[in-house]
N, C-alpha and C positions, 0 to 999 in steps of 0.2 A: 504493500499499499504507500500511498504518498500522503503523509499527513502534516508536514511542514516544509517550507522552502524559503527561499531569499529572493528579492529583486531590488537590487541596490544600485543598478545601473542608472546614471543621471538620465534624465528626461531627453536632452537633446540626442545623446548617444543611442537611447533606445528607439527614438523617432527615426533616426537615420537607419539604425539596423533593421527595422522591421517595416520601413517604409510607410508609416502611419503617425498621426498625430494625436495626442492626449486631448480629449474633449474637456477634461478637468484635471486639476493638479493631483498627482499621485504621491503618496507618502512613501518614502524610502523604508522598506521593511526588511529588517534582518531576521524576522521569525515569523513569516506568515502563517496564519492558523485558520481553521474552518470558521466560517461566519463573517470573516473580515472581507471587505470590498476591495478587490485586487485587480491589477490591470490584464485585460484579455483583448483579443481582436476576433470579432465574429465573422462568419461568412457573408452576413448580410451587410457588414459595414467595415470591409477590408482595409479602408484608408483610416479608421478611427482606432485609438486605444482607450477603451472604455472601463470603468471600474464596476465589476460585479461581485456579488456575494459568493464566497466559496461554500458549496453545499447544495446540490440541486433540488429545486423545489418544482416539480412537473407542473405544466400548465393546467392539467386535470385534477391536480390536488384539491381536496375540499377543505383540508384544514392543515396549512403548512406548520401551524404551531405544534401539532401533535404527530404528524407523520414524519417518516424518514427523510433525512437530506442527505443522500450518499455523496461523500467527497471524492470517491473513486468509482470507476466503472471498469470491469475487466474487459480487455480487448477480445479475448477469446469467446465471450458468451454475449457480446453486444447485440447480435442479430437475434439471440434466442429469448431476449426480454423486450416485450412490445414497446415499452416506454424508450429505451436506449435505441432500438432499431429505428423508431421514427426520428429521434435526434440525430442519429448517424446519416439519415438521408437528408435532413433539413436544417440541422442546426449544430455545425460544428465550430470549433474555436481554437486559437491559439492562446495558451495561458503562458505568459511571459515571466521568465524566471533566469536566474543566474547560478542557482545551486539549490540543492535539496537536502533535506536530513533524513537519516534512517537509524533504527536502533537495532543494535546487534545482540542478540541473547547470548549470555555467556553465565557460567556457573556463579559469577560474582554479581550478576544483575545486567540490566540492559544498558549497552554502551552506545552513546549516540555519535554517529559520524556524519560529517559534512561531505557531500559529493558534488563535484562540479567537472566542467570540462578542463582539460589540461591548459588550455589557453585562457581559462577563466571569462571567457566570453559570454554574453547572455544567449539564451536560447528559447525554444518554445516547446511546452509540452502539448500534446494533442489532447483537446478537451470537447465537452459536449456542453451546450448551455440551453435555456429555456427561460420562459417568463410567465409568472403567475399573476393573473388579474384579481386583485382585491375588489370585488364587485361592491362592497359598502363604500369604498373611497374612490374607486375608479383608477387607483394607482397600480402601475405595473412593478413587478419585483423581478428582475432579471437575476438569475443565479447560473452556477457552472460546476462542472465536476471534471476531475482529471483522470484520463484513461492510464491504465496499468497494464503490464505485460510481464512475461517470464524475465528472470533476472539475467544479465550477461555475465560473463566471467569475472568481473570485479564485484559486482553486487551480490553473487550467489553465496558468497561467504558473510554476508552482512544481513541479508534479507531474501525471502523467496519471492518478491515481487519488486518492480521498479516502474516508475512513471516512463511512459513513452515520450522519448524526446525526438522530435522531428529532426533528420539528419542534415538537412540543407535548406537554402531559401526556396529553391524549387519544390522541396517536399512540403514546406509550410504553405506554399501558394496552392499546390495540389490539393491539401487537406482542405482548404478553404473553397475550392472550386467545385461550385454545383452541377457543373456538367458531367462530373465523373460519378460512376455508379458505387453502389455499397462494396463491391468487390475491389475495386481500384483504391477506395478509401482504407478498407481493411488492410490492404497489402501495405500500408504505410505504418502500420502498428507493430512495429518490431522492436527488440531490444537495441539500444544504441551500441556503437562499436566501442568495446571495453578499453582498447587500447589509446582512445582519445580522451578517457576519463580518468579523475583521480579521486581519492577518498583520504580523509584523516579523521582520527578521534578528536572530539570537542568536549567541552566540559558539559555538566548536566544542567547548566543554566538554561539550556535550550528547551528543557523540559516544561518550562512555564512561559506562555505566550506573552506574559507581562515583561519578559526579559527581551526587548526588542532594541538592541544596541550593538555596536561592533564587537564588543566583548563575547558575544555568543558565538563569533566565528574563530575566536583564538584556539589553537591546537592545545590540547589537554597534555 
């Protein structure tokens, strides 16, 4: 699973990298957590970087307050679940990040790791999004979830899942391309090249989302 990540890339660099513009100021986050509003790019507005809440609330949900809000969706079973299958066909997104955290189970307890690309450049997770309409107020609530896949050679010793990192700008554009079918989109949902990634142990300060500062990233 992917339950925490970072996006500390300055806005101008992010806009240049993803060829899109922020529609509102985005806070620097060293410890992004579920329920927070975080930067994504949707297939319906590929030139905009929007802030959506992490934790998917389907448009058909009757009561978001009591229903599940999945933060992850398994790539292997997207087409088996009607809600995810519909979103795979019509509501895909890029979730902007520059590293993520995962906890390794050890006899001494869970050990947090920070994982990034070797060049520490920003990247995009493959995601799905939807928006729920509050019929009492008329307000739309857009949300997203991150797609996960099998671990690569680096991640397999840390965790049994990893987020799907799209491997190139072309792959990001293909993921947002509505003219491609479900099969073509699913073929993009693969583990990232392990040789292009790095990981190191960090302190347990990351365990609390309240700790959102550069010290979270310091090696333990």
